[in-house]
Structures are given as C-alpha cells and as structure tokens.
C-alpha positions, 0 to 999 in steps of 0.5 A, a space after each residue: 500500500 502506497 502512502 500518498 501525501 500532497 505537499 507544497 514545494 518551495 522550488 521546482 526548477 532546481 540547479 543540477 550537476 547531472 549534466 544539465 542546468 536544472 532538474 524538475 522533480 514533480 514528486 518526492 519518493 518513488 512507488 517503483 521502489 527498486 531494490 538498488 535505487 540510489 535515491 533512497 536518501 530521500 527517505 530521510 527527509 520526513 519519512 524516517 520510519 517509512 520504507 522507500 517505495 511505500 510513499 510518494 509526496 505529490 508537489 501539487 503546486 509544481 506547475 504554478 511554481 515553474 511558471 513563476 520561476 521561469 520568469 526570472 531564471 535564465 533558460 538552461 537544459 532541464 532533466 526530469 527527474 533526478 530523484 524520482 520517476 516522473 511517470 510513476 503511477 500517481 502521474 496518471 491521476 495528478 498529471 504534475 509532469 504533464 502540467 509542467 510540460 504544458 507550462 514549458 510548451 506555453 512559454 516556448 522553452 528554448 533549451 533542451 529537455 531530457 526525460 528519464 523514466 521506466 514507465 510506458 505512461 510517458 507515451 501519453 505526452 507525445 503531443 507535448 514532446 513534439 512542441 519542445 526540444 525533448 529527448 526521452 529516455 527509458 531505463 532498461 535493465 534486462 530482458 524480463 528475467 525473473 531476478 530483475 523482475 524481483 529487484 524491480 517488483 513494482 516497475 513496468 516490465 522491461 519489454 514494455 519499456 522497449 516497446 515504448 521506445 519503439 513507439 516514441 521513435 515511430 512518432 519522431 521523438 528523439 530517444 535514448 536508453 539508460 541501461 543501468 544499473 547493469 545487474 551482475 547476473 546479466 553482466 556475466 552473460 554476454 549473450 543476453 547483454 548483447 541481445 538486450 543492446 541489440 533490442 534497443 538498437 532495433 527500437 530506434 535508440 540512437 544514444 545509450 548510457 550503460 551504468 555499472 551498479 552503484 554499491 555505495 554503502 547506503 545503497 549496498 546495505 538495503 540491496 544486500 538485505 533484500 538479496 539475502 531475503 529473496 535471492 540468497 544465491 545471487 549475493 556472491 555475484 553482487 559482491 563480485 561486482 565490488 572488485 575493480 577487476 570485475 569492472 574492468 572485465 565488464 568494460 571490455 565485454 561492453 566495448 566489444 559488444 558496442 563495437 558491433 552495435 553502432 549507436 550514435 553516442 555511447 557512454 559507460 558510467 563507473 562508480 567508486 565502490 
C-alpha cells in the first residue's frame, strides 16, 4: 500500500550537476521502489520510519511554481527527474509532469529537455514532446528475467519499456536508453547483454548510457538485505561486482559488444565502490 501525501514545494526548477542546468522533480519518493535505487536518501527527509517505495509526496503546486520561476531564471537544459520517476503511477491521476510540460510548451522553452523514466505512461505526452526540444529516455535493465523482475517488483516490465521506445521513435521523438544499473547476473552473460543492446538498437535508440551498479554503502546495505531475503544465491555475484577487476572485465565485454552495435553516442558510467 502506497502512502500518498500532497505537499507544497518551495522550488521546482532546481540547479543540477547531472549534466544539465536544472532538474524538475514533480514528486518526492518513488512507488517503483527498486531494490538498488540510489535515491533512497530521500527517505530521510520526513519519512524516517517509512520504507522507500511505500510513499510518494505529490508537489501539487509544481506547475504554478515553474511558471513563476521561469520568469526570472535564465533558460538552461532541464532533466526530469533526478530523484524520482516522473511517470510513476500517481502521474496518471495528478498529471504534475504533464502540467509542467504544458507550462514549458506555453512559454516556448528554448533549451533542451531530457526525460528519464521506466514507465510506458510517458507515451501519453507525445503531443507535448513534439512542441519542445525533448529527448526521452527509458531505463532498461534486462530482458524480463525473473531476478530483475524481483529487484524491480513494482516497475513496468522491461519489454514494455522497449516497446515504448519503439513507439516514441515511430512518432519522431528523439530517444535514448539508460541501461543501468547493469545487474551482475546479466553482466556475466554476454549473450543476453548483447541481445538486450541489440533490442534497443532495433527500437530506434540512437544514444545509450550503460551504468555499472552503484554499491555505495547506503545503497549496498538495503540491496544486500533484500538479496539475502529473496535471492540468497545471487549475493556472491553482487559482491563480485565490488572488485575493480570485475569492472574492468565488464568494460571490455561492453566495448566489444558496442563495437558491433553502432549507436550514435555511447557512454559507460563507473562508480567508486
């Protein structure tokens, strides 16, 4: 059961260091609650006694705030969203993301806008994407194997995300794929990994980001407890991913695959474990 709370945000167009000038987060929290999520630090902000994935704060005043802040903030690239999924389930009801995009459309926002989600709901807003300088990304982490489904229990299946990329591409929308985190059971199966990357290319994806799994202490603690409880035989594979030699081997595999599958741009993201 997801606990939903309506709140008033103090600001919505916030400075970002994630390769863009601003981030817009229409919600706090994320109902997808993936076991490896890096955004769990948000649970410390007014939700100390609640589990990540079991609560969402809806910033009901976000569209009005955005309209106001656009009047005095210099235009710059925008990312939706850095610590939440802008198209998680509550978006179907509240439409905060869509209302923010409508504001940007109304002012003919000139700078690039990048959106990243795991939800097919994003295709609802194709009409707005066509009026903006948008690039839409889907996070795709597997080929619907049982392990990934368990780690992403409440998220849409990966095959639906790939179909959404194909739909966006057919509509003339620029797309990209974020393959991250690269889960160890897939990373150790080059054939499945190549199959996944080829499916993204066939879906019309031109730009791809591949991310090593982030095993920072605050992420690892929650993730390993989840794995011990639900996937105990997989724990050794995740622990292997902490080894720099594992990362080096994985980079070699990725570079070999990506040399055969020609994306327009490609980037591999590493983390210090």
